N, C-alpha and C positions, 0 to 999 in steps of 0.2 A: 547744654545748648547744642542744637544741630548746626554743623558747620556748612550745610548746604543752603543756608538762607541766602537771600538776594544780596548782591554786593552793597546795596545802599544800607542794609541793616548792619553789615559788617563794618562799614565806614562809620556809621553812627555809634556803634559800640566802641570802636577804636577811639573816636573822639572823646567819649566819656572816660575811657580808660586813661587817656593822656592827661585829662584834667584832674584826676584823682591824685591826692598826695601819696607819696611812696609808703607812708605809714599804713595806708588802707590795705595794702597787700600783705597777706600772711602766707608763709609757705605751708604746704599740707602738713597736718598734724602727724607726728611720728611718736613712737614709743621711746622711752628713755634709752633703749639700746639701738635706736636708729631704724626701726622697721616701720613700714607704712601702716596707716590706720584707715579703715574703710571710710570713704567720703560720700556724703549725700549726692545724688544726681549722677552717679557714674553711668556712663553709656557702655553697656555690655556688648561685646562683639563676639559672635560665635562663628566658627568653633573655637576661636582662640581662648575665650574666657571659660570654656570647659576644661582647659588645661591648667598648668601650674603657674603660680604667681610668686616668683622668688623674692620679690620685694616685701612680701608679707612673711611673718615668722612661722605661722602654723596654718595648715590646710588639710582638709580631708574629703575624701570621696567615699560615700557610705551607701550601701545597698542592702535592704532587707526584703524578704518576700515569703510568700506562702505558695508551696508547690503541691500538686496532686498528681500521683502516678498510677501505676497499674494496681488492680485489686484494692482500690480505695486507699492506697497508701498516701499519707500526708507528711510533708516535710516543711520545716521552717529553715531559712538560711540567712546568714549575715556575711557580708564581705566589706571590710573597711580598709582603705589605704590612706595612711597618714604621711604627711611631709612636714618635717620640722627643720627650719633653716639653721645654718651655723652662724658664726659671727658675721655681721654685715660688712661690706667693703667700706673703706674710708673716703671714697670719692664717688661722685655721681656717674662719671664716665664708666667706672667699673661695673656699676649696677646694670647699665644697658649694654655693655659689651658682649656679655654671654650669659646664657642661662645658668652657667656654673659659677657665676660671679660670687655666690655666697659660699663658695669653697667646697672642699672635700668633706667638710664637717656636716653637710646636709644629711639628715637621717630619714630613713623611710621605715615606718612601722606598719605592719599589716596584720589583720585579724580575719580568720575564717571560722565560721561555726555552722553546724548542721544539727537540726533537731529531727529525729526519726520518731514521729508520734506513736505509731503502732509498736515500734520496738522499745519505746520508753528511753531512748538514748539521746544524750546531748554531748556532742564531741566538738572540740575546738582546737585551734592552733594559732600561735602568734609568731611573727618573724620581725627581726630588726636588722637592717642592713644600711650601710652608708651608700650614698649615691654613687653610681658607677655601673659596673657590669651586672651586679646582682639586683639593683633596684633603681628606680628613677621615675620621672614624670615629664612629659613633653610640655613645652610652653606654647605650642601651636594648636594643640587639639587635646581631646581627652585620650590619653594613653599613659596609664600608670601601671607599674609592674613591680613585683617583689619575688624574685626567683621565677618559678613557672606560673605564678599567679598573675593575672592581669585583668584590667578593665579598659576597654577601648571603644571609641566611637567609630563606627564604620562609615563607608562612603555612600551607602544606599540613601535614596531620597526620603525614605521613611524615618531616618535618623536612628536606626537600630544600633544598640550597643552589644558588644560581646564580652563575656566574662568567663574566666576559667579559674577554678580553685581546687584545692585538695586539703585533706586533713590527715596528717600523720600516716599516710598509706592506708587508712581505713576507708576513706571516701574521697571521691572527686566529682566535680560537676562542671559541665560545659553548657552555658546558657546564652540565649539571645534575648535581649530586652528591648522591646519596641514601645516608645512613648505613645500612649493613646490620648493624652491631653497635653496642652502647651506647657512649656517650662514656666514656673512661677518664681517670683522673687519675694521672699518674706521680708517684713520690716517696713519701715517708713522711708520713702524716697531712696530705696536701694540699700538701706542700712538696718540691720537687725541688732538692736541694743541688748546687751547682756548685763548691764550694771550702770551705776551712777557715773563712773569714770568714763570720759569720752573715748578712751582707748578700749573699753570693754564692749566690743561690737564685732560684727562680721558682715560680709556679703554672703547671703544665704540663698542659694539657687537650688530648686527642687523639681524633679519629675515626680509628681505625686501619684501617678499610676502608669506602670509599664506592664505590657503583656509579656509573659515569660514563656519560652518554649526551649526544651533542650533535653539533656540527659543527666541523671544522677547515678553514680555507681557506688554502692555501699556493700562492703565485704565481698567484692567480686561480682556482685549482681548488678547489671546495668538495666536501667529502665527509663522510658520516656516520661517526661513530666511537663505539665503546663501550670500556669498560675498567674499571680500578679505580684509586682514589686514596687518599692518606693526607693528613690535615690536622692540623697542630699549631697551638695557640694558646698562646703563652707570655707571661706577665705578670711583669715583673721591674723592678728598679732597678739591679742590678749582677749581671753574669753571670760575671765573671772575677776571680780573685785576682791580686795583683801578680806572682806567680811563674809564672803560666800564659801560654803562648804562643798557644794556640788549642785547637781541638777537632776530632776526627773523629767523625762521627755517621752512623748508618745506620738505615733503616727497612726491614724485611723483611716481605713478605706471602707466606706460604708456601701452597703448593697444598693443604695439608690444612686450610685455614681458620684457621690461627693466624698471629700476627704477632710480630715481635721488634723492639724499639727498643733501640739501644745507643749510648752515647757514651763516647769516650775523651778525657778532658781531658789535654792535654799540658803538662807543665811546661817551662820555658825550657831546662832541662838535658836534655830528651828523655825524662825518666821519665814514667810514667803517674800522674796524680793519684789518690789513694785515693778521691776522691769520684766517680770514673767509675762508670757503672752500665749494667746490661743488664736488660731487662724482657721477659718473655713475656706475650702476651695470648692466652688460650685461646679456643675457639670460642664461648663464652658471654660473652666480654668481661671475664673475671676476670684480674687482673694478678698475676704472680709476679715479685718483684724479686730481682735478683742483685747483690751488691756487686762491687767491683773485683777481689777475690781469687777470684771464682767464674766468671770468664771471661777469655779472653785475646784480644788483637787483634794480629795479626801481619801485617806488610807482605810481600806476595808479589812485587809488581811496582810500579815507579814510572814516571811519565811526566813528561817535562820540557816545559813550555809553550814553544812557539816565540815567543810574544808577550811574556810576562812573565818568563820564565826560571824560574818556580816549578817545583819538583820535588815532585810529588804522589804519595802512595802509593795508587794507583788500584785495585789488586787486593789484597784483604785476606782473611785467614782469621779467622773468629770461632769460637772453641772454648769450649764451655760444657756444661751438663748439661740434658738435656731433662726438664722437670718432670713430664711425663706418664709417662715410662718410668724416670726416674732414671738413665739411661745417658748417657755422654759423647756429644757430637755436635759435628761441625765443619761449618761452611758457608764456602764461598768466594764472595766477591762479585767478579764479573768484569764490568767495564764493557762495555756494548753497543757504545759508540764511545769511543775514548780522549779525543778532543778535546771536552770538555764543561766548559770553564772560562769563568766569567763574569769577563771581564778588567777590569771596573771596578766591581764590586759592592761592597756594604757601605760605601757612601759613598766609593768610590774605592779600596778594597782588594780585589784579586782573590781569588777562591776557586773551588774545583772542586765542581760539583753535578751528579751524573750518574746516569742510569738504568743499572742493573746486572742481570745474571742472578744467581740464587742456585743454586749447585751443591753437591750433597752430597759425601760422601767418595768415592763411586764416579764422580763427575763428571756425574751426572744433574742436569738442571734441575728444581729443586723449588720455584721461586718467582721473584718479582721484587723488586727493591730500589731504593732511592735512597741514594746515598752523598754526604755533604757533608764537605769537607776545607777547613779554614780555618786561617789563621795561617802559611801557607807563603810568602806574599809580603806584606811590610808588617807593621805591628803592629796588633793588635786591642785593645791595652791601654786606649786611650781611647774605644773604640767601645761596649764593654759593661761600663763601670764607672760 
């Protein structure tokens, strides 16, 4: 509800509230360990909601993109900043008193990865620090950091973000990311469900297309780059049900100016969870949601990691309906390079996160994508619950 309604409406609502029995009022749902659960109808306020939400247990800011440099050089990059809360405070006043209310046990994990297509190299690094001097996240705006890595929202009217990362002294990059489309909120009424349990959900905020400009330095050689990126910000306290093994996720940026987000939640018996979802974002930033019966996700090719032994479905077909034409459409996601596994990510659990081509039914390249494959090595059960 908007609080700027006329006083007469406020008075009417108050009178109804006063007539309802006390049993009608239920406190907001929380997890068993006391953390907040995403609620329908939340009014997001920016820039505050680009920042950290300590009342929720887990949160991440995730950027992937495709960059093009000098002499037709092509790169893919990933930057992810995680926040995981420590034990919640025992009283409500402590929650609101300070952003550090969840204590010194708040952990910040960050991943950086860079794909050098021409060089055939995929390099990555992970960091884990407690909140404090070395890592943190603002509760007022988007400002997350882990060592000298950071992602920040600037003060420019165009809403540009700045990002800095490095990878083991082999590479570093400094990028400006400017939204070219409005922020979108995936899910229904502000909540993206991830399972049958009401706690398995998130607030899922996305810039589905950002223009990127900056510099990449690889092995001492600096060059200017331009390209496009995708940014997710998810706020949650539990992302998986007990019977789920992991997820396959994809972000597609089509050449016609539209985007697709899709995730297939996998049950431990291999079946697709009915809470899987696909969403189209049109050229104006309007979202059309499809449920698990309205699209299919099919493995075309697998790749076995020589490091972890994980077998990943790295080439997939997405079949669904084009909301603009109403006709069936199929896209194939083909990895630009097979070896794009982060071998120690997610706090020690490997996963595959890779830059892909998007091919139509005739085999023509119609866009770029990033594909994320988790739960193929190790268990995610304790990481996102």
